[in-house]
C-alpha positions as CSV (number, residue, x, y, z in Angstrom):
1,X,12.2,-20.9,4.6
2,X,13.0,-17.4,3.7
3,X,10.3,-15.5,1.3
4,X,12.7,-13.7,-1.1
5,X,10.7,-10.8,-2.9
6,X,9.4,-11.0,-6.1
7,X,10.9,-8.2,-7.8
8,X,9.1,-7.1,-11.3
9,X,11.8,-5.6,-13.1
10,X,10.1,-3.1,-15.6
11,X,11.1,0.4,-17.0
12,X,9.1,3.2,-15.2
13,X,9.4,1.6,-11.5
14,X,11.5,1.0,-9.3
15,X,9.3,-0.6,-6.4
16,X,7.1,-3.1,-8.1
17,X,6.2,-6.7,-6.9
18,X,4.2,-9.5,-7.1
19,X,3.0,-10.5,-3.2
20,X,2.5,-14.5,-4.5
21,X,4.4,-16.9,-2.6
22,X,4.2,-16.0,1.5
23,X,3.5,-18.5,3.3
24,X,0.1,-18.3,5.3
25,X,-0.4,-19.9,9.3
26,X,-2.2,-23.0,7.1
27,X,1.1,-24.0,5.4
28,X,-0.7,-22.3,1.7
29,X,1.4,-19.4,-0.2
30,X,-0.6,-16.5,-1.1
31,X,-0.9,-17.1,-5.2
32,X,1.6,-15.2,-7.7
33,X,0.1,-13.0,-10.4
34,X,-2.8,-12.2,-8.1
35,X,-1.7,-9.4,-6.2
36,X,1.2,-6.5,-7.3
37,X,2.0,-3.7,-5.5
38,X,4.1,-0.7,-6.5
39,X,5.7,3.1,-5.9
40,X,4.1,6.0,-9.1
41,X,2.9,4.6,-12.6
42,X,3.4,7.7,-14.3
43,X,6.3,6.9,-16.1
44,X,5.8,3.9,-17.0
45,X,6.4,3.7,-21.3
46,X,4.1,1.6,-23.4
47,X,6.3,-1.4,-23.5
48,X,5.5,-1.7,-19.9
49,X,2.0,-0.6,-19.6
50,X,1.5,-3.6,-22.4
51,X,3.3,-6.4,-20.6
52,X,1.7,-5.3,-16.8
53,X,-2.0,-6.1,-18.9
54,X,-0.8,-8.6,-21.9
55,X,1.2,-10.9,-19.8
56,X,0.7,-10.3,-16.4
57,X,-3.1,-9.9,-16.9
58,X,-3.7,-6.8,-14.7
59,X,-7.7,-5.8,-14.4
60,X,-7.8,-3.4,-11.8
61,X,-5.5,-0.9,-10.6
62,X,-6.1,0.4,-6.8
63,X,-4.5,4.0,-6.7
64,X,-4.2,4.8,-3.1
65,X,-2.6,8.3,-4.5
66,X,-4.4,11.9,-2.8
67,X,-6.8,13.8,-5.6
68,X,-3.9,16.6,-4.9
69,X,-1.5,14.2,-6.3
70,X,-3.9,12.8,-9.2
71,X,-4.4,16.9,-10.3
72,X,-0.7,17.3,-10.2
73,X,0.3,14.4,-12.1
74,X,-2.1,12.7,-13.9
75,X,-4.0,9.7,-13.9
76,X,-1.7,8.0,-14.9
77,X,-1.2,5.6,-18.5
78,X,-3.2,2.8,-16.8
79,X,-5.9,4.8,-17.0
80,X,-6.2,4.9,-21.2
81,X,-5.9,1.1,-20.8
82,X,-9.3,0.2,-22.1
83,X,-9.3,-3.3,-20.5
84,X,-8.1,-2.0,-17.1
85,X,-10.7,-0.4,-14.1
86,X,-9.6,2.1,-12.4
87,X,-9.8,2.8,-8.7
88,X,-9.3,5.6,-6.2
89,X,-9.4,5.3,-2.6
90,X,-7.4,8.3,-0.9
91,X,-6.9,8.1,2.6
92,X,-6.8,11.6,2.8
93,X,-10.3,13.0,4.8
94,X,-9.6,16.5,3.6
95,X,-8.6,15.6,0.3
96,X,-11.2,16.3,-1.8
97,X,-12.2,17.7,-4.8
98,X,-15.3,19.7,-3.0
99,X,-13.3,22.9,-2.3
100,X,-13.0,26.2,-3.6
101,X,-9.7,25.2,-5.1
102,X,-8.6,23.6,-7.4
103,X,-6.8,20.7,-6.3
104,X,-3.8,21.0,-8.9
105,X,-3.0,24.7,-6.6
106,X,-3.0,22.7,-3.5
107,X,-0.5,21.4,-0.5
108,X,-0.4,17.5,-0.8
109,X,-2.1,16.7,2.4
110,X,0.8,15.5,4.7
111,X,2.1,18.7,3.6
112,X,-0.5,21.1,6.5
113,X,-0.2,18.2,9.1
114,X,1.5,19.2,11.7
115,X,2.6,15.6,13.2
116,X,4.4,15.1,10.4
117,X,7.9,15.7,10.1
118,X,8.9,15.4,13.9
119,X,10.1,12.1,14.0
120,X,12.3,11.8,10.7
121,X,13.3,16.2,12.0
122,X,14.5,14.8,15.4
123,X,18.2,13.7,16.5
124,X,18.1,12.2,19.4
125,X,21.4,11.4,20.8
126,X,21.1,7.5,20.9
127,X,20.4,5.8,17.5
128,X,18.5,3.3,19.6
129,X,15.9,6.4,20.4
130,X,15.8,7.8,17.1
131,X,14.8,4.2,15.9
132,X,11.8,3.9,18.3
133,X,10.9,7.5,17.5
134,X,10.6,6.4,13.8
135,X,9.1,3.4,14.5
136,X,6.4,4.8,16.2
137,X,5.7,7.4,14.4
138,X,5.2,5.8,11.1
139,X,3.2,3.3,12.5
140,X,1.2,6.2,14.0
141,X,0.5,7.3,10.1
142,X,-0.6,4.2,9.5
143,X,-3.1,4.0,11.8
144,X,-3.9,7.6,11.1
145,X,-5.1,6.3,7.9
146,X,-7.3,3.6,9.0
147,X,-8.5,6.4,11.0
148,X,-9.6,8.5,9.0
149,X,-10.5,6.7,5.9
150,X,-11.7,3.5,6.4
151,X,-14.3,3.6,3.5
152,X,-11.4,3.8,1.6
153,X,-9.3,1.3,2.8
154,X,-12.4,-1.4,3.0
155,X,-12.9,0.0,-0.6
156,X,-9.7,-0.9,-1.2
157,X,-9.6,-4.9,-0.3
158,X,-12.9,-5.1,-2.3
159,X,-11.6,-3.9,-4.9
160,X,-8.3,-6.6,-4.7
161,X,-11.3,-9.1,-4.0
162,X,-13.7,-8.5,-6.9
163,X,-11.1,-7.9,-9.2
164,X,-10.9,-10.2,-12.3
165,X,-7.6,-10.9,-12.9
166,X,-4.9,-9.8,-11.6
167,X,-4.8,-6.7,-9.4
168,X,-2.3,-3.6,-8.9
169,X,-2.4,-1.4,-6.1
170,X,0.1,1.4,-5.9
171,X,0.6,5.2,-4.5
172,X,3.4,7.4,-5.0
173,X,7.0,5.9,-3.3
174,X,4.7,2.2,-2.5
175,X,6.0,1.6,0.8
176,X,3.3,3.5,3.1
177,X,0.0,3.7,1.7
178,X,0.5,0.6,0.0
179,X,2.5,-0.9,2.3
180,X,-0.7,-0.2,4.5
181,X,-3.4,-1.4,2.6
182,X,-1.0,-4.5,0.9
183,X,-0.9,-5.6,5.2
184,X,-4.0,-5.4,6.1
185,X,-5.0,-7.7,2.7
186,X,-2.7,-10.8,3.2
187,X,-3.3,-10.5,7.0
188,X,-6.9,-11.0,6.2
189,X,-6.4,-13.7,4.3
190,X,-4.1,-15.8,6.9
191,X,-0.6,-14.4,6.0
192,X,1.7,-14.7,9.1
193,X,2.6,-12.0,10.6
194,X,6.4,-12.5,10.1
195,X,5.8,-12.4,6.4
196,X,3.7,-9.8,6.4
197,X,6.6,-7.6,8.2
198,X,9.3,-9.2,5.7
199,X,7.2,-8.0,2.7
200,X,7.2,-4.6,4.1
201,X,10.4,-4.0,4.8
202,X,11.7,-5.4,1.8
203,X,10.7,-2.0,0.2
204,X,13.9,-0.2,2.1
205,X,16.0,-1.8,-0.9
206,X,14.7,0.6,-3.4
207,X,14.2,3.9,-1.4
208,X,16.9,5.6,-2.3
209,X,15.5,5.0,-6.5
210,X,12.2,5.9,-5.4
211,X,13.0,9.0,-3.8
212,X,15.7,10.2,-7.1
213,X,12.7,9.5,-9.1
214,X,9.7,11.4,-7.3
215,X,12.0,13.9,-6.5
216,X,11.7,14.8,-10.9
217,X,8.0,15.5,-10.4
218,X,6.5,18.9,-9.4
219,X,4.0,17.3,-7.0
220,X,7.0,16.0,-4.3
221,X,9.6,18.2,-4.9
222,X,9.9,20.3,-2.6
223,X,8.4,18.2,0.2
224,X,11.1,15.9,-0.4
225,X,13.8,18.7,-0.1
226,X,15.7,17.6,3.3
227,X,14.8,14.8,3.7
228,X,17.1,11.7,3.8
229,X,17.0,8.3,3.1
230,X,17.0,6.8,6.4
231,X,14.1,9.3,7.4
232,X,11.9,7.6,4.9
233,X,13.1,3.9,5.1
234,X,10.6,1.7,5.7
235,X,11.4,-0.9,8.6
236,X,10.2,-4.0,10.0
237,X,9.5,-2.7,13.2
238,X,7.0,0.0,11.9
239,X,4.7,-3.1,10.4
240,X,5.2,-5.2,13.5
241,X,4.0,-2.0,15.8
242,X,1.3,-2.1,13.1
243,X,0.4,-5.6,13.3
244,X,0.3,-5.6,17.0
245,X,-2.5,-3.1,17.9
246,X,-4.7,-4.3,15.0
247,X,-4.2,-7.9,17.2
248,X,-5.6,-5.5,20.0
249,X,-8.5,-4.7,18.0
250,X,-8.9,-8.8,17.6
251,X,-7.4,-8.5,14.6
252,X,-7.4,-6.8,11.4
253,X,-10.6,-9.1,10.6
254,X,-12.5,-7.9,13.3
255,X,-11.8,-4.1,12.5
256,X,-12.2,-4.2,9.4
257,X,-15.4,-6.5,9.9
258,X,-16.5,-3.3,12.5
259,X,-16.4,-0.3,9.3
260,X,-19.3,-2.8,7.5
261,X,-16.7,-5.0,6.4
262,X,-18.4,-8.9,5.3
263,X,-17.6,-12.6,5.9
264,X,-18.3,-12.4,2.2
265,X,-15.6,-9.8,1.5
266,X,-13.7,-12.3,3.4
267,X,-14.4,-15.2,1.8
268,X,-13.7,-13.6,-1.7
269,X,-10.1,-12.2,-0.9
270,X,-9.1,-15.2,0.0
271,X,-10.6,-17.2,-2.5
272,X,-8.7,-14.8,-5.2
273,X,-5.6,-14.8,-2.8
274,X,-4.7,-18.4,-1.8
275,X,-4.6,-21.7,-3.6
276,X,-8.2,-23.7,-3.8
277,X,-7.2,-26.0,-1.0
278,X,-6.8,-23.1,1.5
279,X,-10.1,-22.5,4.2
280,X,-12.6,-20.0,2.8
281,X,-15.2,-20.4,4.3
282,X,-14.6,-22.0,7.6
283,X,-12.3,-19.1,9.4
284,X,-14.8,-16.8,8.6
285,X,-17.1,-15.0,11.4
286,X,-20.5,-14.7,11.1
287,X,-21.3,-11.4,9.4
């Protein structure tokens, strides 16, 4: 049976969905209403904020935007909610508030990366070769998040596992940084790789709307000039390459354990996202 994305249609966002219902290898499913993924929250009107907090029970927001983005765009409307905790975890090492140049005056971190844009700008003669370059480029970029900021990845996953209510994870488009962190969370709790890949690729249908919205924001407008939907589209094969790379490292949980993650962290994350009948201790390696 094919899982249908749990889209949450709210004014102010284009790529918000509940990952509940995704199947695990043990025959269970991720519980709905526990983990939500999204694009930028800056345009959420008050009614949408109230729906997230009062109706969906969001108590924690994991903001994966960079320090520069937050400085240029602002903290967002959820930060004023007294019952909501904001966890900010940038995935770029060069992105810090400790610099002589104010964050709001600096370039976005990926604009200074020499490797960015090579796959998107290249135009190989064969269509399949272009797609291969696209997938290799983006999967390598996602692995760069893990290499650069394993501390932020671990902290983001701990925020998900430790939340009292629903957790909302977002970045700008809700497909790359959010897709990487959500993918790791799902793999750790035992969601099948096929379902993780499908969830990642589901954002593709929203990319035109995402780009249109972000192009209205000063922080992203210049960087998006000339970029096409095809260049920014999340493809299933991209996430498959990332999953395969993690498998070569022993799996997502094994990689996390080498970064300071613990068996208790795994137990807590599984207890948060899975039904009570799902195993939460027997699958965890000793700390």
